[in-house]
C-alpha positions in Angstrom: 91.1 20.4 184.4 92.4 23.9 184.6 90.3 26.4 182.7 91.7 28.6 179.9 91.8 31.6 182.3 93.6 29.6 185.0 96.3 28.5 182.4 96.7 32.1 181.3 97.2 33.2 184.9 99.7 30.4 185.4 101.7 31.7 182.5 101.5 35.3 183.8 103.2 34.1 187.0 106.2 32.6 185.1 109.1 34.3 183.5 110.3 34.5 179.8 109.0 31.6 177.6 106.5 30.6 180.3 104.0 29.7 177.6 106.4 27.2 176.2 107.1 25.5 179.5 103.4 25.3 180.4 102.4 24.0 177.0 105.1 21.3 177.0 104.1 20.3 180.5 100.6 19.5 179.4 101.8 17.8 176.2 103.9 15.5 178.3 101.0 14.8 180.6 98.8 13.8 177.6 101.6 11.5 176.3 101.9 9.9 179.7 98.2 9.2 179.6 97.8 7.7 176.1 101.3 6.3 175.4 100.9 7.5 171.9 103.4 9.9 170.1 101.8 13.3 170.0 102.2 16.1 167.4 100.2 19.3 167.6 99.6 21.6 164.6 98.2 24.9 166.0 97.4 28.1 164.2 96.5 31.6 165.7 93.6 32.0 163.3 91.1 32.0 166.1 93.1 34.4 168.3 94.8 36.6 165.8 95.9 40.0 166.9 97.4 41.4 163.7 95.1 43.2 161.1 95.4 42.2 157.5 97.9 39.4 158.2 98.4 37.4 155.0 96.8 34.0 155.3 100.0 32.2 154.5 101.2 32.9 158.1 98.3 31.0 159.7 97.5 28.4 157.0 99.0 25.0 156.2 101.9 25.5 153.8 104.9 23.6 152.5 106.8 25.0 155.5 104.7 22.8 157.7 106.2 19.7 156.0 109.5 20.8 157.5 107.7 21.3 160.9 106.5 17.7 160.8 109.9 16.5 159.9 111.4 18.2 162.9 108.6 17.1 165.2 108.8 13.4 164.1 112.5 13.2 164.6 113.3 10.9 167.4 109.8 9.6 168.0 109.8 5.9 168.8 106.1 4.9 169.1 104.0 3.0 166.7 100.8 5.1 167.2 100.3 8.8 166.7 97.8 11.4 167.9 97.7 14.6 165.8 96.0 17.5 167.5 94.7 19.8 164.8 93.7 23.5 165.2 93.9 25.1 161.8 91.8 27.0 159.2 93.3 24.7 156.4 95.6 25.8 153.6 97.4 24.1 150.8 96.0 20.8 149.5 99.4 19.9 148.2 101.1 20.5 151.6 98.4 18.5 153.4 99.0 15.6 151.0 102.7 15.7 151.6 102.3 15.8 155.4 99.9 12.8 155.2 102.3 10.8 153.0 105.1 11.5 155.4 103.4 10.6 158.6 101.8 7.5 157.1 105.2 6.2 156.1 105.9 5.8 159.8 102.5 5.2 161.5 99.9 2.5 160.8 97.5 3.9 163.4 96.8 7.6 163.8 94.1 9.5 165.7 93.1 13.1 164.7 92.1 15.0 167.8 90.1 18.2 167.1 89.8 20.4 170.3 88.0 23.1 168.4 88.4 23.6 164.6 90.1 21.7 161.9 88.9 23.1 158.6 89.5 22.6 154.9 93.0 21.0 154.4 93.1 20.2 158.1 89.8 18.3 157.6 91.5 16.4 154.8 94.4 15.4 157.2 91.8 14.2 159.7 90.2 12.1 157.0 93.6 10.3 156.5 93.5 9.1 160.1 92.0 5.9 161.5 89.6 7.8 163.8 88.7 11.4 164.6 88.1 12.5 168.2 85.8 15.5 168.5 84.1 17.3 171.3 80.5 18.6 171.2 81.9 22.0 170.4 84.4 20.8 167.8 84.1 21.3 164.0 85.6 20.1 160.8 84.8 21.9 157.5 84.1 21.5 153.8 87.0 20.5 151.5 85.8 22.3 148.4 88.9 24.0 147.0 89.2 27.8 146.9 90.8 29.4 143.8 92.6 32.8 144.0 92.9 35.0 141.0 93.7 38.6 140.2 90.9 41.1 139.8 90.7 44.9 139.4 90.2 45.2 143.2 93.2 42.9 143.9 93.4 39.2 144.5 90.0 37.5 145.0 89.2 33.9 146.2 86.1 31.9 145.3 85.1 28.2 145.4 86.3 26.4 142.3 82.8 24.9 141.9 81.1 28.3 142.0 83.4 29.5 139.1 82.4 26.5 137.0 78.8 27.0 137.9 79.0 30.6 136.7 80.5 29.5 133.4 77.8 26.9 132.9 75.2 29.5 133.7 76.7 31.8 131.1 76.5 29.1 128.4 72.9 28.3 129.3 71.7 32.0 129.3 73.6 32.8 126.1 72.0 29.8 124.4 68.5 30.9 125.5 69.1 34.6 124.9 72.1 35.6 122.7 71.6 39.2 123.7 73.1 38.4 127.1 76.5 37.4 125.5 78.2 40.7 125.9 77.4 40.8 129.6 78.7 37.3 130.1 81.8 37.9 128.0 82.9 40.8 130.2 82.5 38.6 133.3 84.2 35.5 132.0 87.1 37.6 130.5 88.3 38.2 134.1 89.5 34.6 134.3 93.0 33.7 133.0 93.5 31.3 130.2 93.1 27.6 131.3 91.5 28.8 134.5 88.4 26.6 134.2 90.4 23.5 133.7 92.4 24.3 136.8 89.2 24.5 138.8 88.0 21.1 137.4 91.4 19.5 138.2 91.5 20.9 141.7 88.0 19.7 142.6 88.7 16.3 141.3 92.0 16.1 143.2 90.5 17.2 146.5 87.7 14.7 146.4 89.9 12.0 145.0 92.6 12.3 147.7 90.1 12.2 150.5 88.3 9.2 149.0 91.6 7.3 148.7 92.6 8.1 152.2 89.3 7.1 153.7 89.2 3.7 152.1 92.9 3.1 152.8 92.7 3.9 156.5 89.5 5.0 158.3 87.2 2.6 156.4 89.7 0.0 155.4 87.8 -2.8 157.2 84.4 -1.8 155.9 83.1 -4.1 153.2 81.4 -1.2 151.5 84.4 1.2 151.8 84.4 2.1 148.1 80.9 3.5 148.1 81.1 5.1 151.6 84.4 6.8 150.9 83.1 8.2 147.6 79.9 9.5 149.3 81.8 11.2 152.1 84.3 12.8 149.8 81.5 14.1 147.5 79.6 15.4 150.6 82.6 17.2 152.0 83.5 18.7 148.7 79.9 19.9 147.8 80.1 23.7 147.6 76.4 24.0 146.8 75.4 21.9 149.9 77.6 23.7 152.5 77.2 27.2 151.0 80.3 28.6 152.6 83.8 27.2 152.8 84.1 28.0 156.5 80.8 26.4 157.5 81.3 24.3 160.7 80.4 20.6 160.6 79.7 19.2 164.1 80.3 15.8 165.5 76.8 14.5 164.8 76.7 15.6 161.2 80.2 14.2 160.6 79.3 10.8 162.1 75.9 10.7 160.3 77.7 11.0 157.0 80.0 8.0 157.7 83.1 9.3 159.3 84.4 7.3 162.3 84.2 9.7 165.2 84.8 9.2 168.9 83.4 11.6 171.5 86.0 13.4 173.5 83.6 13.7 176.4 83.4 9.9 176.7 86.8 9.8 178.4 87.0 12.4 181.2 90.7 12.1 181.7 91.5 12.3 178.0 89.2 15.3 177.7 91.0 17.1 180.5 94.5 16.5 179.1 93.5 17.4 175.5 91.8 20.7 176.5 94.7 21.6 178.7 97.0 21.2 175.8 94.6 23.2 173.6 94.3 26.1 176.1 98.0 26.2 176.5 98.4 26.3 172.7 96.0 29.2 172.5 97.9 31.0 175.3 101.1 30.6 173.2 99.5 32.6 170.4 98.0 35.2 172.8 101.2 35.7 174.8 103.7 35.7 172.0 104.0 36.6 168.3 103.8 32.9 167.3 101.3 32.6 164.4 101.6 28.8 163.9 103.6 25.9 165.3 104.1 22.2 164.9 105.5 20.4 168.1 105.8 17.0 169.6 105.4 15.9 173.2 109.1 16.2 173.7 109.0 19.9 172.8 110.6 19.5 169.4 109.2 21.2 166.3 109.0 24.4 164.4 107.5 27.8 165.1 106.5 30.7 162.9 106.7 34.1 164.5 105.6 37.4 163.1 107.0 40.6 164.5 104.2 42.9 165.7 104.2 46.5 164.5 104.2 49.0 167.4 
Protein backbone atom coordinates (compact mmCIF):
# COMPACT_ATOMS: atom_id res chain seq x y z
CA UNK A 1 0.00 0.00 0.00
CA UNK A 2 1.43 3.41 -0.92
CA UNK A 3 1.67 5.77 2.03
CA UNK A 4 0.03 9.19 2.13
CA UNK A 5 3.40 10.82 1.41
CA UNK A 6 4.03 8.52 -1.56
CA UNK A 7 0.63 9.34 -3.04
CA UNK A 8 1.26 13.07 -2.57
CA UNK A 9 4.60 12.68 -4.34
CA UNK A 10 2.90 10.75 -7.14
CA UNK A 11 0.50 13.65 -7.64
CA UNK A 12 3.31 16.20 -7.63
CA UNK A 13 4.89 14.39 -10.59
CA UNK A 14 1.70 14.65 -12.64
CA UNK A 15 0.25 17.63 -14.49
CA UNK A 16 -3.03 19.51 -14.03
CA UNK A 17 -5.83 17.53 -12.32
CA UNK A 18 -3.35 14.88 -11.25
CA UNK A 19 -5.19 14.47 -7.96
CA UNK A 20 -8.34 13.52 -9.86
CA UNK A 21 -6.54 10.94 -12.00
CA UNK A 22 -4.79 9.37 -9.02
CA UNK A 23 -7.92 9.28 -6.86
CA UNK A 24 -9.99 7.70 -9.63
CA UNK A 25 -7.28 5.12 -10.24
CA UNK A 26 -7.50 3.93 -6.65
CA UNK A 27 -11.31 4.05 -6.63
CA UNK A 28 -11.31 1.81 -9.70
CA UNK A 29 -8.88 -0.59 -8.02
CA UNK A 30 -11.14 -0.83 -4.99
CA UNK A 31 -14.15 -1.53 -7.21
CA UNK A 32 -12.23 -4.25 -9.05
CA UNK A 33 -11.42 -5.87 -5.70
CA UNK A 34 -14.91 -5.84 -4.15
CA UNK A 35 -17.21 -5.83 -7.17
CA UNK A 36 -19.48 -3.47 -5.23
CA UNK A 37 -20.54 -0.07 -6.50
CA UNK A 38 -18.56 2.60 -4.65
CA UNK A 39 -19.46 6.15 -3.64
CA UNK A 40 -17.17 8.31 -1.55
CA UNK A 41 -18.35 11.34 0.44
CA UNK A 42 -15.25 13.27 1.46
CA UNK A 43 -14.88 16.56 3.31
CA UNK A 44 -11.81 18.74 3.85
CA UNK A 45 -12.71 19.26 7.51
CA UNK A 46 -9.55 17.48 8.68
CA UNK A 47 -7.22 19.18 6.18
CA UNK A 48 -8.85 22.61 5.89
CA UNK A 49 -6.59 25.49 4.81
CA UNK A 50 -9.06 28.39 5.00
CA UNK A 51 -9.60 30.32 8.22
CA UNK A 52 -13.17 30.94 9.37
CA UNK A 53 -14.67 28.94 6.51
CA UNK A 54 -18.45 28.60 7.08
CA UNK A 55 -19.29 25.04 8.11
CA UNK A 56 -21.79 24.73 5.26
CA UNK A 57 -18.86 24.23 2.85
CA UNK A 58 -17.56 21.12 4.61
CA UNK A 59 -20.76 19.67 6.11
CA UNK A 60 -23.50 17.42 4.77
CA UNK A 61 -26.15 19.63 3.16
CA UNK A 62 -29.02 19.33 0.69
CA UNK A 63 -26.50 19.95 -2.10
CA UNK A 64 -25.06 16.52 -1.34
CA UNK A 65 -28.37 14.94 -2.31
CA UNK A 66 -27.64 16.24 -5.80
CA UNK A 67 -24.13 14.84 -5.50
CA UNK A 68 -25.46 11.39 -4.71
CA UNK A 69 -27.92 11.62 -7.58
CA UNK A 70 -25.06 12.36 -9.95
CA UNK A 71 -22.81 9.67 -8.46
CA UNK A 72 -25.50 6.98 -8.61
CA UNK A 73 -26.37 7.69 -12.22
CA UNK A 74 -25.40 4.71 -14.35
CA UNK A 75 -24.41 2.40 -11.51
CA UNK A 76 -25.54 -1.16 -12.23
CA UNK A 77 -24.58 -3.18 -9.14
CA UNK A 78 -26.84 -4.50 -6.40
CA UNK A 79 -24.44 -3.77 -3.52
CA UNK A 80 -22.92 -0.45 -2.46
CA UNK A 81 -19.90 0.61 -0.42
CA UNK A 82 -20.16 4.18 0.92
CA UNK A 83 -16.82 5.61 2.02
CA UNK A 84 -17.52 8.33 4.59
CA UNK A 85 -15.17 11.06 5.79
CA UNK A 86 -17.29 13.91 7.12
CA UNK A 87 -17.89 15.99 10.27
CA UNK A 88 -21.65 15.56 9.77
CA UNK A 89 -24.20 18.24 9.01
CA UNK A 90 -27.89 18.40 8.26
CA UNK A 91 -30.06 15.66 9.74
CA UNK A 92 -32.64 16.27 7.03
CA UNK A 93 -30.06 15.98 4.24
CA UNK A 94 -28.73 12.73 5.73
CA UNK A 95 -32.27 11.34 5.83
CA UNK A 96 -32.87 12.25 2.20
CA UNK A 97 -29.56 10.66 1.12
CA UNK A 98 -30.39 7.45 2.98
CA UNK A 99 -33.90 7.29 1.54
CA UNK A 100 -32.45 7.77 -1.94
CA UNK A 101 -29.69 5.14 -1.83
CA UNK A 102 -31.92 2.66 -0.01
CA UNK A 103 -34.43 2.79 -2.85
CA UNK A 104 -31.74 1.17 -5.04
CA UNK A 105 -29.60 -0.98 -2.77
CA UNK A 106 -30.65 -3.74 -0.39
CA UNK A 107 -27.11 -4.22 0.89
CA UNK A 108 -24.80 -1.33 1.83
CA UNK A 109 -21.52 -1.20 3.72
CA UNK A 110 -20.30 2.00 5.36
CA UNK A 111 -16.51 2.21 5.20
CA UNK A 112 -14.95 4.70 7.62
CA UNK A 113 -11.25 5.24 6.91
CA UNK A 114 -10.93 7.89 9.64
CA UNK A 115 -13.92 9.96 10.84
CA UNK A 116 -17.65 9.83 10.13
CA UNK A 117 -19.26 12.05 12.74
CA UNK A 118 -22.77 13.23 13.65
CA UNK A 119 -25.01 13.04 10.54
CA UNK A 120 -22.35 10.87 8.84
CA UNK A 121 -22.67 8.46 11.77
CA UNK A 122 -26.40 8.42 11.14
CA UNK A 123 -25.80 7.45 7.50
CA UNK A 124 -23.50 4.66 8.69
CA UNK A 125 -26.27 3.39 10.98
CA UNK A 126 -28.51 3.02 7.90
CA UNK A 127 -26.10 0.47 6.40
CA UNK A 128 -26.02 -3.29 6.89
CA UNK A 129 -22.53 -3.23 8.33
CA UNK A 130 -19.86 -0.67 9.23
CA UNK A 131 -16.19 -1.26 8.43
CA UNK A 132 -13.77 0.60 10.72
CA UNK A 133 -10.06 0.54 11.34
CA UNK A 134 -8.41 0.66 14.75
CA UNK A 135 -7.89 4.38 14.16
CA UNK A 136 -11.40 5.11 12.85
CA UNK A 137 -14.16 6.93 14.72
CA UNK A 138 -17.85 7.63 14.56
CA UNK A 139 -19.49 10.23 16.78
CA UNK A 140 -22.54 11.15 18.85
CA UNK A 141 -25.74 12.04 17.01
CA UNK A 142 -27.07 14.51 19.59
CA UNK A 143 -28.43 17.41 17.53
CA UNK A 144 -26.81 20.83 17.76
CA UNK A 145 -29.03 23.92 17.66
CA UNK A 146 -27.83 27.28 16.33
CA UNK A 147 -29.43 30.51 17.52
CA UNK A 148 -28.58 34.22 17.50
CA UNK A 149 -26.87 35.84 20.46
CA UNK A 150 -25.31 39.21 21.28
CA UNK A 151 -21.93 37.82 20.18
CA UNK A 152 -23.29 36.34 16.94
CA UNK A 153 -24.68 32.92 16.13
CA UNK A 154 -24.06 30.29 18.79
CA UNK A 155 -24.47 26.50 18.65
CA UNK A 156 -25.23 24.22 21.58
CA UNK A 157 -26.55 20.69 22.11
CA UNK A 158 -30.33 20.66 22.08
CA UNK A 159 -30.33 18.54 25.23
CA UNK A 160 -28.07 21.02 27.06
CA UNK A 161 -30.57 23.78 26.29
CA UNK A 162 -33.44 21.69 27.68
CA UNK A 163 -31.37 20.78 30.73
CA UNK A 164 -30.65 24.45 31.40
CA UNK A 165 -34.35 25.26 31.21
CA UNK A 166 -35.21 22.43 33.61
CA UNK A 167 -32.46 23.60 35.95
CA UNK A 168 -33.99 27.07 35.88
CA UNK A 169 -37.44 25.75 36.83
CA UNK A 170 -36.00 23.73 39.71
CA UNK A 171 -33.88 26.55 41.12
CA UNK A 172 -36.69 29.09 40.87
CA UNK A 173 -39.01 26.65 42.63
CA UNK A 174 -36.51 26.21 45.48
CA UNK A 175 -35.41 29.85 45.60
CA UNK A 176 -37.70 32.41 43.89
CA UNK A 177 -35.00 35.07 44.31
CA UNK A 178 -33.08 33.45 41.45
CA UNK A 179 -35.94 34.13 38.99
CA UNK A 180 -34.57 37.44 37.57
CA UNK A 181 -31.21 35.81 36.82
CA UNK A 182 -32.80 32.90 35.01
CA UNK A 183 -35.27 35.10 33.14
CA UNK A 184 -32.39 37.06 31.61
CA UNK A 185 -30.74 33.83 30.51
CA UNK A 186 -33.85 32.14 29.14
CA UNK A 187 -34.94 35.30 27.31
CA UNK A 188 -32.12 34.77 24.82
CA UNK A 189 -34.06 31.87 23.27
CA UNK A 190 -36.59 32.61 20.50
CA UNK A 191 -40.25 31.74 20.94
CA UNK A 192 -40.91 28.01 20.47
CA UNK A 193 -37.21 27.24 20.72
CA UNK A 194 -37.51 24.62 23.45
CA UNK A 195 -40.08 22.67 21.45
CA UNK A 196 -37.73 22.74 18.46
CA UNK A 197 -35.03 21.21 20.68
CA UNK A 198 -37.37 18.46 21.87
CA UNK A 199 -38.55 17.62 18.36
CA UNK A 200 -35.03 17.54 16.92
CA UNK A 201 -33.75 15.19 19.64
CA UNK A 202 -36.73 12.90 19.16
CA UNK A 203 -36.30 12.91 15.39
CA UNK A 204 -32.56 12.19 15.51
CA UNK A 205 -32.91 9.18 17.81
CA UNK A 206 -36.09 7.97 16.12
CA UNK A 207 -34.57 7.94 12.64
CA UNK A 208 -31.48 6.02 13.76
CA UNK A 209 -33.59 3.52 15.67
CA UNK A 210 -35.78 2.96 12.61
CA UNK A 211 -32.80 2.53 10.28
CA UNK A 212 -31.01 0.10 12.60
CA UNK A 213 -33.97 -2.24 12.97
CA UNK A 214 -34.78 -2.01 9.25
CA UNK A 215 -31.31 -2.90 7.99
CA UNK A 216 -28.35 -3.50 10.31
CA UNK A 217 -30.30 -5.44 12.95
CA UNK A 218 -33.13 -6.70 10.78
CA UNK A 219 -32.35 -10.39 11.48
CA UNK A 220 -31.88 -9.92 15.22
CA UNK A 221 -34.90 -11.23 17.20
CA UNK A 222 -34.29 -8.49 19.78
CA UNK A 223 -33.91 -5.71 17.19
CA UNK A 224 -36.50 -3.40 18.77
CA UNK A 225 -34.76 -3.23 22.13
CA UNK A 226 -31.22 -3.15 20.71
CA UNK A 227 -32.02 -0.44 18.15
CA UNK A 228 -33.58 1.72 20.84
CA UNK A 229 -30.60 1.31 23.18
CA UNK A 230 -28.07 2.16 20.45
CA UNK A 231 -30.01 5.26 19.38
CA UNK A 232 -30.35 6.44 22.98
CA UNK A 233 -26.64 5.90 23.60
CA UNK A 234 -25.53 7.71 20.44
CA UNK A 235 -27.86 10.60 21.22
CA UNK A 236 -26.95 10.98 24.92
CA UNK A 237 -25.28 14.39 25.26
CA UNK A 238 -24.65 13.93 28.97
CA UNK A 239 -22.80 10.66 28.37
CA UNK A 240 -20.56 11.77 25.51
CA UNK A 241 -20.02 15.30 26.90
CA UNK A 242 -18.93 16.79 23.56
CA UNK A 243 -20.51 16.48 20.13
CA UNK A 244 -17.18 15.75 18.48
CA UNK A 245 -16.09 13.02 20.87
CA UNK A 246 -14.66 10.06 18.90
CA UNK A 247 -16.22 6.63 19.37
CA UNK A 248 -13.76 3.90 18.41
CA UNK A 249 -14.41 0.48 16.91
CA UNK A 250 -14.48 -1.37 20.23
CA UNK A 251 -16.93 0.99 21.91
CA UNK A 252 -19.18 1.00 18.85
CA UNK A 253 -19.22 -2.80 18.72
CA UNK A 254 -19.74 -3.16 22.48
CA UNK A 255 -22.88 -1.04 22.23
CA UNK A 256 -24.40 -3.29 19.59
CA UNK A 257 -23.44 -1.91 16.19
CA UNK A 258 -22.35 -4.51 13.64
CA UNK A 259 -18.73 -3.62 12.92
CA UNK A 260 -16.10 -5.36 10.81
CA UNK A 261 -12.37 -4.74 11.25
CA UNK A 262 -10.73 -3.12 8.26
CA UNK A 263 -7.46 -4.79 9.28
CA UNK A 264 -8.96 -8.28 8.92
CA UNK A 265 -8.60 -8.05 5.12
CA UNK A 266 -5.14 -6.79 4.14
CA UNK A 267 -6.01 -6.23 0.50
CA UNK A 268 -9.21 -4.35 1.31
CA UNK A 269 -7.37 -2.23 3.87
CA UNK A 270 -4.72 -1.33 1.32
CA UNK A 271 -7.23 -0.30 -1.34
CA UNK A 272 -9.47 1.65 1.08
CA UNK A 273 -6.60 3.61 2.61
CA UNK A 274 -5.19 4.36 -0.84
CA UNK A 275 -8.55 5.87 -1.81
CA UNK A 276 -8.64 7.81 1.46
CA UNK A 277 -5.11 9.17 1.09
CA UNK A 278 -5.89 10.20 -2.47
CA UNK A 279 -9.09 11.91 -1.31
CA UNK A 280 -7.14 13.87 1.31
CA UNK A 281 -4.62 14.80 -1.38
CA UNK A 282 -7.50 16.17 -3.46
CA UNK A 283 -8.34 18.57 -0.64
CA UNK A 284 -4.71 19.50 0.00
CA UNK A 285 -3.72 20.08 -3.64
CA UNK A 286 -6.90 21.87 -4.75
CA UNK A 287 -9.59 24.20 -3.46
CA UNK A 288 -12.08 21.32 -3.21
CA UNK A 289 -13.81 21.45 0.16
CA UNK A 290 -16.15 18.50 -0.37
CA UNK A 291 -17.00 15.95 -3.04
CA UNK A 292 -19.23 12.97 -3.77
CA UNK A 293 -17.90 10.59 -6.42
CA UNK A 294 -18.39 7.05 -7.68
CA UNK A 295 -15.81 4.56 -8.92
CA UNK A 296 -16.41 5.73 -12.51
CA UNK A 297 -15.33 9.27 -11.66
CA UNK A 298 -18.85 10.71 -11.77
CA UNK A 299 -20.12 12.98 -9.01
CA UNK A 300 -20.14 16.53 -7.70
CA UNK A 301 -17.43 18.78 -6.26
CA UNK A 302 -17.63 21.90 -4.11
CA UNK A 303 -14.72 24.26 -4.66
CA UNK A 304 -14.02 27.44 -2.71
CA UNK A 305 -11.74 30.09 -4.15
CA UNK A 306 -8.78 30.80 -1.89
CA UNK A 307 -8.04 34.42 -1.05
CA UNK A 308 -4.54 35.48 -1.93
